C-alpha positions, -999 to 999 in steps of 0.1 A, spaced: 677 -58 520 691 -34 493 669 -4 483 677 8 447 683 44 448 665 49 413 628 58 417 607 44 387 576 57 368 564 19 355 580 -11 368 571 -41 347 573 -77 360 578 -104 332 591 -101 295 566 -125 279 540 -116 254 524 -91 277 553 -75 296 576 -73 260 550 -59 243 541 -30 268 576 -23 272 579 -15 235 549 7 239 557 26 267 595 31 259 589 61 237 571 81 261 603 90 278 592 79 315 618 58 336 607 20 332 620 -10 348 617 -42 331 622 -73 358 629 -109 344 633 -140 363 655 -157 337 682 -146 316 689 -143 276 688 -172 257 707 -180 224 689 -171 192 682 -205 182 658 -211 210 632 -193 193 634 -216 164 633 -248 187 625 -280 168 601 -303 189 626 -322 205 642 -295 225 610 -282 235 597 -312 249 625 -330 258 653 -309 274 646 -301 308 658 -266 304 618 -260 289 607 -270 323 605 -248 353 631 -253 379 606 -256 404 579 -277 413 541 -272 413 518 -297 427 487 -309 412 448 -316 427 463 -352 443 496 -333 460 516 -347 434 546 -326 420 552 -322 385 575 -296 365 554 -270 341 564 -269 305 575 -233 308 607 -210 300 622 -184 326 639 -162 301 640 -129 284 608 -134 261 593 -158 280 573 -188 268 574 -170 234 608 -182 228 593 -220 225 557 -208 212 547 -216 175 539 -183 164 503 -187 151 487 -156 162 449 -159 158 422 -133 166 394 -145 188 362 -149 170 337 -120 175 311 -143 193 340 -154 215 332 -120 234 296 -126 241 281 -150 261 278 -187 245 267 -221 256 285 -249 253 276 -286 258 299 -286 292 283 -251 305 281 -216 298 312 -192 287 306 -159 301 304 -125 280 335 -104 280 328 -70 296 341 -55 260 334 -64 228 354 -77 198 352 -41 183 370 -27 214 399 -52 208 399 -47 170 422 -17 162 446 -33 188 445 -65 168 454 -45 136 482 -29 156 494 -64 171 495 -82 137 518 -52 125 542 -52 152 545 -88 152 548 -91 111 517 -116 107 518 -136 79 481 -145 66 451 -144 45 416 -129 51 385 -144 36 390 -180 36 374 -188 70 336 -192 76 343 -179 112 367 -150 105 357 -116 127 359 -86 106 394 -70 98 401 -32 93 423 -47 65 444 -78 52 474 -90 71 505 -72 69 520 -101 50 515 -127 24 510 -164 41 536 -188 44 536 -213 17 524 -250 28 546 -279 29 536 -302 -2 520 -329 18 501 -300 38 491 -284 2 478 -314 -9 456 -319 20 445 -285 18 432 -288 -18 413 -324 -7 396 -309 21 384 -278 -1 371 -306 -24 351 -321 4 333 -288 10 356 -278 40 378 -245 43 410 -251 53 428 -216 62 464 -202 60 475 -200 94 483 -164 108 523 -168 118 543 -142 132 578 -141 112 603 -119 109 640 -117 93 655 -145 117 623 -163 119 596 -168 142 590 -132 159 587 -132 200 584 -110 225 621 -106 229 631 -93 193 599 -74 191 590 -62 223 622 -61 249 650 -53 224 634 -22 209 623 -9 240 659 -13 254 666 12 225 654 41 250 678 51 274 648 53 297 640 16 299 663 -4 323 661 -45 321 674 -65 352 676 -102 345 679 -128 370 656 -110 390 631 -133 409 602 -111 421 592 -124 458 567 -99 469 548 -68 467 547 -43 493 522 -16 500 515 15 516 501 15 550 466 18 540 468 -9 513 459 13 488 491 14 467 520 -5 458 549 11 472 580 -16 463 586 -46 443 610 -69 462 633 -91 441 655 -117 447 690 -112 422 718 -137 430 720 -138 469 704 -103 479 669 -88 481 664 -57 463 635 -34 468 624 -13 437 601 17 443 577 28 412 544 49 405 531 21 387 534 -16 389 524 -39 360 526 -79 366 533 -99 335 543 -130 348 519 -156 333 486 -164 348 498 -192 373 527 -170 384 508 -135 387 482 -151 406 505 -168 432 528 -136 432 496 -119 445 487 -141 471 525 -148 482 526 -110 490 496 -110 516 498 -85 544 477 -70 572 455 -48 547 452 -78 522 453 -108 546 442 -132 517 466 -119 490 468 -82 472 438 -75 452 420 -105 464 391 -89 486 366 -106 461 383 -140 465 389 -142 429 426 -143 427 438 -176 415 403 -190 406 391 -199 371 421 -213 356 416 -223 320 441 -239 299 419 -253 268 419 -292 261 445 -296 237 455 -333 216 477 -340 190 463 -369 164 490 -382 142 485 -391 106 509 -416 90 521 -409 55 531 -436 26 565 -425 22 593 -405 41 594 -366 40 613 -340 65 601 -342 100 604 -306 106 582 -282 88 562 -250 103 525 -251 109 509 -234 82 472 -247 78 439 -245 99 402 -254 100 373 -239 116 346 -255 103 338 -270 138 344 -244 161 311 -237 168 295 -272 162 280 -290 134 245 -303 125 253 -335 148 263 -314 176 250 -279 181 275 -267 206 311 -255 201 338 -279 193 369 -260 186 398 -253 164 423 -275 144 458 -270 129 490 -292 120 514 -292 144 540 -296 116 564 -324 120 563 -348 142 601 -354 156 609 -391 168 622 -374 206 586 -361 207 569 -393 201 597 -410 224 596 -384 255 562 -366 252 535 -387 238 546 -425 246 512 -439 238 515 -422 203 552 -443 201 535 -473 212 509 -469 186 530 -465 159 553 -490 169 528 -518 166 512 -507 130 549 -503 119 569 -525 137 596 -525 112 607 -488 113 627 -473 137 618 -439 154 634 -418 129 614 -433 99 582 -429 120 587 -393 127 594 -384 88 562 -404 80 542 -386 106 521 -351 102 506 -340 135 474 -324 139 469 -300 170 434 -298 186 422 -270 210 388 -271 225 375 -241 249 376 -252 283 351 -232 309 357 -210 339 355 -228 372 362 -216 406 375 -245 416 402 -248 388 424 -228 413 459 -216 419 469 -215 458 496 -224 483 498 -251 505 522 -242 530 548 -232 509 540 -253 481 521 -241 450 492 -259 442 475 -261 408 439 -278 410 430 -282 374 401 -304 364 395 -306 325 356 -297 317 336 -296 283 354 -328 275 324 -343 253 331 -313 226 368 -319 228 366 -357 220 335 -351 192 363 -328 177 390 -353 177 365 -381 163 354 -355 136 387 -348 126 398 -386 126 366 -394 102 377 -361 78 418 -376 77 403 -408 67 382 -390 39 413 -373 26 433 -406 26 407 -423 6 410 -398 -20 448 -397 -20 456 -437 -14 490 -431 -28 501 -406 -4 486 -418 34 489 -451 57 454 -458 68 462 -479 94 460 -459 127 455 -421 135 469 -425 173 459 -397 202 478 -382 228 462 -357 251 483 -330 268 488 -336 304 486 -308 332 527 -300 327 518 -287 295 507 -254 306 502 -239 272 475 -211 266 467 -210 307 444 -176 314 420 -166 339 432 -164 374 424 -123 378 397 -120 355 386 -84 343 353 -69 353 331 -39 364 320 -55 397 349 -58 423 326 -83 441 333 -108 409 365 -96 394 399 -88 404 408 -59 375 387 -34 362 382 -31 323 418 -9 321 433 -40 338 440 -20 369 432 -38 405 402 -28 417 419 -24 451 452 -14 445 449 14 423 484 15 408 485 -24 401 479 -35 368 481 -70 349 486 -74 311 494 -110 308 464 -135 302 454 -135 340 429 -113 329 405 -133 306 369 -141 320 367 -167 297 387 -187 273 384 -196 235 393 -222 214 425 -201 195 457 -195 215 453 -164 238 485 -151 225 474 -120 199 446 -112 225 472 -108 250 494 -86 226 463 -65 217 455 -60 253 489 -50 265 487 -24 234 450 -12 247 462 -6 285 495 7 270 474 36 257 456 39 290 490 40 307 504 67 287 475 90 294 479 83 331 519 92 331 509 123 310 
Protein backbone atom coordinates (compact mmCIF):
# COMPACT_ATOMS: atom_id res chain seq x y z
CA UNK A 1 0.00 0.00 0.00
CA UNK A 2 1.38 3.39 -1.03
CA UNK A 3 0.36 6.37 1.10
CA UNK A 4 0.18 9.58 -0.91
CA UNK A 5 2.33 12.25 0.70
CA UNK A 6 -0.26 14.98 0.11
CA UNK A 7 -3.17 15.91 2.39
CA UNK A 8 -6.24 17.24 0.61
CA UNK A 9 -8.98 19.54 1.81
CA UNK A 10 -11.51 17.77 -0.45
CA UNK A 11 -11.39 14.43 -2.25
CA UNK A 12 -14.06 13.98 -4.96
CA UNK A 13 -14.67 10.46 -6.28
CA UNK A 14 -16.13 10.52 -9.80
CA UNK A 15 -16.24 13.09 -12.60
CA UNK A 16 -19.81 12.66 -13.82
CA UNK A 17 -22.33 15.44 -13.68
CA UNK A 18 -22.26 15.71 -9.87
CA UNK A 19 -18.53 15.36 -9.28
CA UNK A 20 -17.44 17.42 -12.28
CA UNK A 21 -19.80 20.26 -11.40
CA UNK A 22 -18.70 20.29 -7.76
CA UNK A 23 -15.01 20.34 -8.73
CA UNK A 24 -15.58 23.47 -10.77
CA UNK A 25 -17.62 25.09 -7.99
CA UNK A 26 -14.91 24.51 -5.39
CA UNK A 27 -11.86 25.16 -7.55
CA UNK A 28 -11.76 28.98 -7.03
CA UNK A 29 -11.59 28.55 -3.22
CA UNK A 30 -7.89 27.76 -3.43
CA UNK A 31 -8.40 24.70 -1.26
CA UNK A 32 -6.42 21.60 -2.14
CA UNK A 33 -8.74 19.33 -4.14
CA UNK A 34 -8.14 15.82 -5.45
CA UNK A 35 -10.46 14.32 -8.06
CA UNK A 36 -10.30 10.55 -8.58
CA UNK A 37 -11.71 9.03 -11.77
CA UNK A 38 -11.83 5.33 -12.54
CA UNK A 39 -11.66 5.85 -16.30
CA UNK A 40 -9.51 7.87 -18.66
CA UNK A 41 -10.05 10.77 -21.03
CA UNK A 42 -11.89 9.86 -24.22
CA UNK A 43 -11.75 11.54 -27.60
CA UNK A 44 -13.80 14.71 -27.99
CA UNK A 45 -16.14 13.13 -30.52
CA UNK A 46 -17.39 10.79 -27.81
CA UNK A 47 -19.74 13.51 -26.56
CA UNK A 48 -21.08 13.80 -30.10
CA UNK A 49 -21.93 10.13 -30.36
CA UNK A 50 -24.44 8.81 -32.81
CA UNK A 51 -26.83 6.22 -31.44
CA UNK A 52 -24.87 3.45 -33.14
CA UNK A 53 -21.83 4.04 -30.92
CA UNK A 54 -23.78 4.31 -27.68
CA UNK A 55 -25.95 1.26 -28.11
CA UNK A 56 -23.82 -1.17 -30.08
CA UNK A 57 -20.17 -0.70 -29.21
CA UNK A 58 -19.09 -2.63 -26.14
CA UNK A 59 -16.85 0.18 -24.85
CA UNK A 60 -19.98 2.04 -23.79
CA UNK A 61 -20.89 -0.70 -21.33
CA UNK A 62 -19.20 -1.20 -17.96
CA UNK A 63 -16.34 -3.72 -18.08
CA UNK A 64 -17.56 -5.69 -15.05
CA UNK A 65 -20.80 -7.68 -14.79
CA UNK A 66 -23.61 -6.82 -12.43
CA UNK A 67 -26.24 -9.41 -11.55
CA UNK A 68 -30.02 -9.05 -11.78
CA UNK A 69 -32.65 -10.34 -9.34
CA UNK A 70 -32.48 -13.81 -10.91
CA UNK A 71 -28.71 -13.97 -10.49
CA UNK A 72 -28.05 -13.54 -14.23
CA UNK A 73 -25.09 -11.33 -15.19
CA UNK A 74 -25.47 -8.24 -17.34
CA UNK A 75 -23.15 -5.44 -18.46
CA UNK A 76 -24.78 -2.07 -17.73
CA UNK A 77 -24.77 0.69 -20.31
CA UNK A 78 -22.41 3.05 -18.52
CA UNK A 79 -19.23 4.88 -19.38
CA UNK A 80 -16.22 4.98 -17.05
CA UNK A 81 -14.25 8.00 -18.24
CA UNK A 82 -13.65 11.65 -17.44
CA UNK A 83 -17.14 13.10 -17.73
CA UNK A 84 -18.84 9.78 -16.96
CA UNK A 85 -22.23 9.19 -18.51
CA UNK A 86 -22.47 12.79 -19.66
CA UNK A 87 -20.23 11.67 -22.54
CA UNK A 88 -23.15 9.62 -23.87
CA UNK A 89 -26.16 11.66 -22.72
CA UNK A 90 -28.62 13.53 -24.93
CA UNK A 91 -27.99 16.88 -23.24
CA UNK A 92 -31.66 17.39 -22.27
CA UNK A 93 -31.61 19.40 -19.03
CA UNK A 94 -35.12 19.82 -17.62
CA UNK A 95 -36.15 21.10 -14.21
CA UNK A 96 -38.28 18.90 -12.04
CA UNK A 97 -41.80 20.28 -11.80
CA UNK A 98 -42.74 22.13 -8.60
CA UNK A 99 -45.23 19.40 -7.71
CA UNK A 100 -42.54 16.74 -8.12
CA UNK A 101 -41.11 17.94 -4.80
CA UNK A 102 -44.41 17.28 -2.99
CA UNK A 103 -46.21 14.08 -2.04
CA UNK A 104 -48.00 12.79 -5.15
CA UNK A 105 -50.46 9.95 -5.47
CA UNK A 106 -49.72 7.74 -8.47
CA UNK A 107 -51.77 4.86 -9.79
CA UNK A 108 -48.98 2.56 -8.62
CA UNK A 109 -48.56 4.08 -5.16
CA UNK A 110 -47.33 7.17 -3.33
CA UNK A 111 -44.36 9.30 -4.35
CA UNK A 112 -43.08 10.84 -1.10
CA UNK A 113 -42.36 14.53 -0.65
CA UNK A 114 -38.82 15.82 -0.75
CA UNK A 115 -37.53 17.41 2.47
CA UNK A 116 -36.77 20.57 0.47
CA UNK A 117 -39.03 22.47 -1.94
CA UNK A 118 -38.67 23.56 -5.53
CA UNK A 119 -37.93 27.08 -4.32
CA UNK A 120 -34.88 25.78 -2.46
CA UNK A 121 -33.52 24.51 -5.79
CA UNK A 122 -34.73 27.27 -8.12
CA UNK A 123 -31.70 29.61 -7.85
CA UNK A 124 -29.39 26.64 -8.37
CA UNK A 125 -31.39 25.53 -11.42
CA UNK A 126 -30.77 29.00 -12.84
CA UNK A 127 -27.06 28.76 -12.03
CA UNK A 128 -26.91 25.27 -13.57
CA UNK A 129 -28.58 26.39 -16.80
CA UNK A 130 -26.09 29.21 -17.21
CA UNK A 131 -23.14 26.92 -16.45
CA UNK A 132 -24.21 24.22 -18.92
CA UNK A 133 -25.34 26.75 -21.57
CA UNK A 134 -28.93 25.56 -21.77
CA UNK A 135 -30.92 26.54 -24.86
CA UNK A 136 -34.67 26.66 -24.32
CA UNK A 137 -37.84 28.70 -24.04
CA UNK A 138 -40.06 29.47 -21.05
CA UNK A 139 -43.80 29.77 -21.45
CA UNK A 140 -45.02 27.03 -23.77
CA UNK A 141 -45.22 24.21 -21.21
CA UNK A 142 -48.34 23.85 -19.05
CA UNK A 143 -46.29 22.16 -16.30
CA UNK A 144 -43.33 24.56 -16.41
CA UNK A 145 -42.24 25.58 -12.89
CA UNK A 146 -41.54 29.20 -12.05
CA UNK A 147 -38.27 30.58 -13.44
CA UNK A 148 -36.24 33.51 -12.23
CA UNK A 149 -35.79 34.43 -15.91
CA UNK A 150 -35.66 32.96 -19.37
CA UNK A 151 -33.15 30.35 -20.47
CA UNK A 152 -29.72 31.81 -21.21
CA UNK A 153 -29.85 30.81 -24.90
CA UNK A 154 -32.52 30.53 -27.59
CA UNK A 155 -33.95 27.05 -28.33
CA UNK A 156 -32.45 24.78 -30.98
CA UNK A 157 -34.41 24.72 -34.25
CA UNK A 158 -36.42 21.60 -35.07
CA UNK A 159 -35.67 19.29 -37.98
CA UNK A 160 -38.33 20.03 -40.70
CA UNK A 161 -40.40 16.90 -40.06
CA UNK A 162 -40.35 17.59 -36.32
CA UNK A 163 -41.42 21.18 -36.96
CA UNK A 164 -44.42 19.91 -38.93
CA UNK A 165 -45.33 17.55 -36.08
CA UNK A 166 -45.11 20.41 -33.57
CA UNK A 167 -47.43 22.58 -35.64
CA UNK A 168 -49.92 19.74 -36.00
CA UNK A 169 -49.84 18.99 -32.27
CA UNK A 170 -50.53 22.65 -31.53
CA UNK A 171 -53.50 22.65 -33.91
CA UNK A 172 -54.86 19.69 -31.94
CA UNK A 173 -54.76 21.66 -28.69
CA UNK A 174 -51.55 20.15 -27.31
CA UNK A 175 -48.47 21.99 -26.08
CA UNK A 176 -45.22 20.81 -27.69
CA UNK A 177 -42.22 22.36 -25.95
CA UNK A 178 -38.71 23.27 -27.00
CA UNK A 179 -36.53 20.85 -25.06
CA UNK A 180 -33.92 22.62 -22.92
CA UNK A 181 -30.57 21.43 -24.31
CA UNK A 182 -27.05 22.04 -23.05
CA UNK A 183 -25.12 23.12 -26.16
CA UNK A 184 -21.68 24.69 -26.30
CA UNK A 185 -19.25 25.66 -29.02
CA UNK A 186 -18.26 22.03 -29.57
CA UNK A 187 -21.69 20.44 -29.30
CA UNK A 188 -23.44 19.04 -26.25
CA UNK A 189 -22.01 20.35 -22.99
CA UNK A 190 -20.85 17.67 -20.57
CA UNK A 191 -19.18 17.50 -17.18
CA UNK A 192 -15.72 17.20 -18.67
CA UNK A 193 -15.74 20.42 -20.66
CA UNK A 194 -18.04 22.30 -18.26
CA UNK A 195 -16.79 20.97 -14.93
CA UNK A 196 -13.47 19.14 -14.90
CA UNK A 197 -11.51 21.07 -17.53
CA UNK A 198 -12.21 24.53 -16.05
CA UNK A 199 -11.46 23.16 -12.56
CA UNK A 200 -8.06 21.91 -13.70
CA UNK A 201 -7.09 25.43 -14.75
CA UNK A 202 -6.64 26.06 -11.03
CA UNK A 203 -3.32 24.88 -9.60
CA UNK A 204 -4.98 23.65 -6.41
CA UNK A 205 -6.98 20.95 -8.28
CA UNK A 206 -5.42 17.57 -9.11
CA UNK A 207 -7.05 14.88 -11.26
CA UNK A 208 -5.93 11.26 -11.17
CA UNK A 209 -7.39 9.03 -13.87
CA UNK A 210 -7.35 5.24 -13.96
CA UNK A 211 -7.96 5.42 -10.20
CA UNK A 212 -10.62 2.94 -9.12
CA UNK A 213 -11.69 3.68 -5.55
CA UNK A 214 -12.18 0.34 -3.80
CA UNK A 215 -12.62 1.26 -0.13
CA UNK A 216 -13.19 4.09 2.33
CA UNK A 217 -11.34 3.93 5.65
CA UNK A 218 -12.62 5.58 8.82
CA UNK A 219 -10.92 6.69 12.01
CA UNK A 220 -11.05 4.20 14.93
CA UNK A 221 -14.36 5.61 16.21
CA UNK A 222 -15.95 5.38 12.76
CA UNK A 223 -17.03 9.03 12.87
CA UNK A 224 -14.92 10.31 9.94
CA UNK A 225 -13.41 9.10 6.69
CA UNK A 226 -9.66 9.33 7.09
CA UNK A 227 -8.47 7.79 3.83
CA UNK A 228 -9.67 6.80 0.37
CA UNK A 229 -8.13 3.66 -1.08
CA UNK A 230 -7.76 3.51 -4.85
CA UNK A 231 -6.21 1.04 -7.22
CA UNK A 232 -4.07 2.65 -9.91
CA UNK A 233 -2.55 0.14 -12.26
CA UNK A 234 -1.26 -2.70 -10.12
CA UNK A 235 -0.69 -0.56 -7.03
CA UNK A 236 -3.00 0.41 -4.18
CA UNK A 237 -2.83 3.98 -2.87
CA UNK A 238 -4.22 5.71 0.20
CA UNK A 239 -5.26 9.35 -0.18
CA UNK A 240 -5.86 11.36 2.99
CA UNK A 241 -8.36 14.19 3.14
CA UNK A 242 -10.53 16.42 5.31
CA UNK A 243 -13.78 16.07 3.32
CA UNK A 244 -14.70 13.15 1.03
CA UNK A 245 -17.41 13.49 -1.63
CA UNK A 246 -18.83 10.53 -3.55
CA UNK A 247 -20.19 11.02 -7.07
CA UNK A 248 -19.91 7.53 -8.54
CA UNK A 249 -23.53 7.14 -9.67
CA UNK A 250 -26.41 5.75 -7.63
CA UNK A 251 -25.41 2.10 -7.99
CA UNK A 252 -21.65 2.46 -7.60
CA UNK A 253 -21.83 4.95 -4.72
CA UNK A 254 -24.02 2.54 -2.75
CA UNK A 255 -21.74 -0.35 -3.70
CA UNK A 256 -18.66 1.52 -2.44
CA UNK A 257 -20.28 2.30 0.90
CA UNK A 258 -21.38 -1.32 1.35
CA UNK A 259 -17.98 -2.66 0.29
CA UNK A 260 -16.26 -0.43 2.88
CA UNK A 261 -17.86 -2.15 5.90
CA UNK A 262 -15.67 -2.26 9.00
CA UNK A 263 -15.97 -2.97 12.71
CA UNK A 264 -17.76 0.31 13.46
CA UNK A 265 -19.91 0.05 10.33
CA UNK A 266 -20.55 -3.70 9.95
CA UNK A 267 -23.36 -3.22 7.40
CA UNK A 268 -21.50 -0.67 5.33
CA UNK A 269 -20.38 2.89 5.93
CA UNK A 270 -23.22 5.36 6.62
CA UNK A 271 -25.70 2.46 6.74
CA UNK A 272 -26.96 2.48 10.32
CA UNK A 273 -30.44 3.14 8.90
CA UNK A 274 -30.16 0.11 6.60
CA UNK A 275 -31.11 2.37 3.67
CA UNK A 276 -27.84 2.35 1.70
CA UNK A 277 -28.53 0.67 -1.63
CA UNK A 278 -32.31 0.58 -1.16
CA UNK A 279 -35.02 2.42 -3.12
CA UNK A 280 -33.19 2.22 -6.45
CA UNK A 281 -35.19 4.04 -9.12
CA UNK A 282 -34.52 4.43 -12.84
CA UNK A 283 -37.80 5.47 -14.49
CA UNK A 284 -39.84 3.42 -16.94
CA UNK A 285 -38.41 4.12 -20.39
CA UNK A 286 -39.71 3.14 -23.81
CA UNK A 287 -39.07 4.07 -27.41
CA UNK A 288 -41.92 4.28 -29.91
CA UNK A 289 -41.04 4.46 -33.61
CA UNK A 290 -42.99 6.50 -36.13
CA UNK A 291 -42.52 5.78 -39.84
CA UNK A 292 -42.33 8.49 -42.48
CA UNK A 293 -43.42 8.22 -46.10
CA UNK A 294 -40.06 9.32 -47.48
CA UNK A 295 -36.44 9.21 -46.43
CA UNK A 296 -34.56 11.90 -44.59
CA UNK A 297 -31.35 12.08 -42.58
CA UNK A 298 -31.17 9.41 -39.89
CA UNK A 299 -29.46 11.57 -37.25
CA UNK A 300 -30.85 14.78 -35.77
CA UNK A 301 -31.05 16.16 -32.23
CA UNK A 302 -33.81 15.84 -29.68
CA UNK A 303 -35.59 19.20 -29.73
CA UNK A 304 -39.26 18.68 -28.84
CA UNK A 305 -41.06 17.39 -25.77
CA UNK A 306 -44.61 17.14 -24.48
CA UNK A 307 -45.90 17.27 -20.91
CA UNK A 308 -49.66 17.45 -21.48
CA UNK A 309 -50.07 14.08 -19.74
CA UNK A 310 -47.40 14.57 -17.10
CA UNK A 311 -50.07 14.74 -14.39
CA UNK A 312 -52.63 12.57 -16.21
CA UNK A 313 -55.79 13.44 -18.16
CA UNK A 314 -59.55 13.27 -17.70
CA UNK A 315 -59.58 9.51 -18.33
CA UNK A 316 -56.67 8.75 -15.99
CA UNK A 317 -56.31 11.09 -12.99
CA UNK A 318 -52.77 9.96 -12.16
CA UNK A 319 -49.40 11.11 -13.50
CA UNK A 320 -48.31 9.46 -16.75
CA UNK A 321 -45.08 11.13 -17.71
CA UNK A 322 -43.00 12.95 -20.28
CA UNK A 323 -42.50 12.50 -24.04
CA UNK A 324 -39.61 13.72 -26.21
CA UNK A 325 -38.29 12.88 -29.62
CA UNK A 326 -35.22 10.67 -29.46
CA UNK A 327 -33.61 12.04 -32.59
CA UNK A 328 -33.03 9.86 -35.61
CA UNK A 329 -33.16 6.08 -35.20
CA UNK A 330 -29.95 4.70 -36.66
CA UNK A 331 -29.96 1.31 -38.30
CA UNK A 332 -27.62 -0.23 -35.74
CA UNK A 333 -29.79 0.86 -32.81
CA UNK A 334 -32.75 -0.89 -34.40
CA UNK A 335 -30.69 -4.00 -35.00
CA UNK A 336 -28.62 -4.28 -31.83
CA UNK A 337 -30.62 -2.74 -29.00
CA UNK A 338 -34.25 -3.16 -29.99
CA UNK A 339 -34.77 -6.29 -32.10
CA UNK A 340 -38.57 -6.25 -31.55
CA UNK A 341 -38.69 -2.86 -33.26
CA UNK A 342 -36.56 -4.09 -36.13
CA UNK A 343 -38.68 -7.20 -36.57
CA UNK A 344 -41.89 -5.18 -36.67
CA UNK A 345 -40.47 -2.69 -39.17
CA UNK A 346 -39.07 -5.45 -41.36
CA UNK A 347 -42.47 -7.13 -41.55
CA UNK A 348 -44.24 -3.92 -42.47
CA UNK A 349 -41.61 -2.81 -44.98
CA UNK A 350 -40.00 -6.06 -46.20
CA UNK A 351 -38.46 -4.49 -49.29
CA UNK A 352 -36.39 -1.99 -47.33
CA UNK A 353 -32.95 -2.52 -45.88
CA UNK A 354 -31.80 -1.38 -42.47
CA UNK A 355 -30.44 1.92 -43.77
CA UNK A 356 -33.71 2.76 -45.50
CA UNK A 357 -35.68 1.86 -42.40
CA UNK A 358 -33.47 4.14 -40.33
CA UNK A 359 -33.91 7.15 -42.62
CA UNK A 360 -37.68 6.67 -42.57
CA UNK A 361 -38.04 6.52 -38.79
CA UNK A 362 -38.62 9.03 -36.00
CA UNK A 363 -38.10 7.84 -32.46
CA UNK A 364 -40.10 9.01 -29.45
CA UNK A 365 -38.73 8.55 -25.94
CA UNK A 366 -41.33 8.10 -23.19
CA UNK A 367 -40.48 8.46 -19.49
CA UNK A 368 -42.64 7.64 -16.46
CA UNK A 369 -41.75 8.04 -12.81
CA UNK A 370 -41.11 4.84 -10.90
CA UNK A 371 -41.71 4.81 -7.16
CA UNK A 372 -39.28 4.10 -4.32
CA UNK A 373 -39.40 0.47 -3.21
CA UNK A 374 -37.01 -0.78 -0.54
CA UNK A 375 -36.75 -4.14 -2.31
CA UNK A 376 -35.38 -2.48 -5.43
CA UNK A 377 -31.85 -2.40 -4.16
CA UNK A 378 -28.11 -2.69 -4.63
CA UNK A 379 -26.20 -5.18 -2.47
CA UNK A 380 -23.45 -7.79 -2.53
CA UNK A 381 -23.93 -11.51 -2.64
CA UNK A 382 -20.42 -12.69 -1.96
CA UNK A 383 -18.31 -10.60 -4.29
CA UNK A 384 -21.10 -10.22 -6.86
CA UNK A 385 -22.86 -6.87 -7.14
CA UNK A 386 -26.59 -7.57 -7.23
CA UNK A 387 -29.03 -5.04 -8.66
CA UNK A 388 -32.54 -6.17 -7.82
CA UNK A 389 -35.07 -4.10 -9.73
CA UNK A 390 -38.73 -4.81 -10.43
CA UNK A 391 -40.56 -2.07 -12.37
CA UNK A 392 -43.59 -0.45 -10.73
CA UNK A 393 -46.19 2.13 -11.77
CA UNK A 394 -46.36 0.17 -15.02
CA UNK A 395 -50.00 0.90 -15.88
CA UNK A 396 -49.31 4.64 -15.92
CA UNK A 397 -46.43 4.11 -18.35
CA UNK A 398 -48.49 1.82 -20.60
CA UNK A 399 -51.25 4.43 -20.71
CA UNK A 400 -48.72 7.07 -21.71
CA UNK A 401 -47.51 4.86 -24.55
CA UNK A 402 -51.04 4.11 -25.77
CA UNK A 403 -52.05 7.76 -25.48
CA UNK A 404 -49.00 8.87 -27.44
CA UNK A 405 -49.59 6.32 -30.20
CA UNK A 406 -53.15 7.65 -30.56
CA UNK A 407 -51.74 11.17 -30.88
CA UNK A 408 -49.26 10.04 -33.51
CA UNK A 409 -52.13 8.52 -35.49
CA UNK A 410 -53.97 11.83 -35.33
CA UNK A 411 -50.86 13.65 -36.55
CA UNK A 412 -50.49 11.19 -39.40
CA UNK A 413 -54.13 11.56 -40.40
CA UNK A 414 -53.62 15.31 -40.56
CA UNK A 415 -50.40 14.92 -42.59
CA UNK A 416 -51.05 11.87 -44.82
CA UNK A 417 -48.34 12.77 -47.31
CA UNK A 418 -45.62 12.68 -44.66
CA UNK A 419 -46.23 9.46 -42.79
CA UNK A 420 -46.66 5.72 -43.18
CA UNK A 421 -49.43 4.84 -40.70
CA UNK A 422 -49.01 1.09 -40.69
CA UNK A 423 -47.34 0.51 -37.32
CA UNK A 424 -45.80 2.11 -34.22
CA UNK A 425 -43.33 -0.41 -32.78
CA UNK A 426 -42.45 -0.07 -29.10
CA UNK A 427 -39.34 -1.18 -27.25
CA UNK A 428 -38.98 -1.05 -23.46
CA UNK A 429 -35.51 -0.41 -22.06
CA UNK A 430 -34.09 -3.45 -20.22
CA UNK A 431 -32.19 -3.35 -16.94
CA UNK A 432 -28.92 -3.01 -18.86
CA UNK A 433 -29.96 0.56 -19.71
CA UNK A 434 -29.22 2.19 -16.37
CA UNK A 435 -30.16 5.70 -17.51
CA UNK A 436 -31.61 8.01 -14.85
CA UNK A 437 -30.65 5.76 -11.91
CA UNK A 438 -31.20 7.41 -8.52
CA UNK A 439 -32.30 6.97 -4.92
CA UNK A 440 -29.91 4.58 -3.18
CA UNK A 441 -28.73 7.04 -0.47
CA UNK A 442 -31.78 9.23 0.08
CA UNK A 443 -31.47 12.49 1.97
CA UNK A 444 -33.77 13.58 4.78
CA UNK A 445 -34.01 14.90 8.30
CA UNK A 446 -34.55 11.56 10.08
CA UNK A 447 -31.37 9.43 10.46
CA UNK A 448 -33.53 6.33 10.93
CA UNK A 449 -35.08 6.59 7.47
CA UNK A 450 -32.41 8.38 5.40
CA UNK A 451 -28.68 8.14 4.71
CA UNK A 452 -27.83 11.82 4.20
CA UNK A 453 -28.86 15.06 5.87
CA UNK A 454 -30.25 18.04 3.94
CA UNK A 455 -26.72 19.10 2.92
CA UNK A 456 -26.13 15.60 1.53
CA UNK A 457 -23.70 14.79 4.33
CA UNK A 458 -23.91 11.38 5.98
CA UNK A 459 -25.86 11.41 9.24
CA UNK A 460 -23.20 9.12 10.77
CA UNK A 461 -19.91 10.11 9.15
CA UNK A 462 -19.53 13.85 9.48
CA UNK A 463 -17.09 14.48 6.62
CA UNK A 464 -18.72 12.22 3.99
CA UNK A 465 -20.91 13.75 1.27
CA UNK A 466 -22.75 12.42 -1.80
CA UNK A 467 -23.54 14.62 -4.84
CA UNK A 468 -24.74 12.20 -7.49
CA UNK A 469 -28.39 11.15 -7.95
CA UNK A 470 -28.21 8.77 -4.98
CA UNK A 471 -29.72 11.47 -2.74
CA UNK A 472 -33.14 11.47 -4.47
CA UNK A 473 -35.95 10.45 -2.07
CA UNK A 474 -38.36 10.19 -5.01
CA UNK A 475 -38.05 10.23 -8.76
CA UNK A 476 -39.76 12.34 -11.44
CA UNK A 477 -40.63 11.80 -15.10
CA UNK A 478 -37.91 14.15 -16.34
CA UNK A 479 -34.21 13.35 -16.40
CA UNK A 480 -32.47 13.80 -13.02
CA UNK A 481 -29.44 15.45 -14.64
CA UNK A 482 -30.23 19.13 -14.10
CA UNK A 483 -31.37 18.46 -10.53
CA UNK A 484 -28.06 16.68 -9.84
CA UNK A 485 -26.16 19.67 -11.23
CA UNK A 486 -28.25 22.12 -9.19
CA UNK A 487 -27.75 20.05 -6.05
CA UNK A 488 -23.98 19.85 -6.59
CA UNK A 489 -23.93 23.66 -6.79
CA UNK A 490 -26.09 23.87 -3.64
CA UNK A 491 -23.85 21.47 -1.71
CA UNK A 492 -20.88 23.36 -3.10
CA UNK A 493 -22.07 26.55 -1.41
CA UNK A 494 -22.37 24.65 1.87
CA UNK A 495 -18.88 23.16 1.51
CA UNK A 496 -17.37 26.57 0.73
CA UNK A 497 -18.75 27.83 4.04
CA UNK A 498 -17.56 24.70 5.83
CA UNK A 499 -14.04 25.00 4.40
CA UNK A 500 -13.82 28.63 5.48
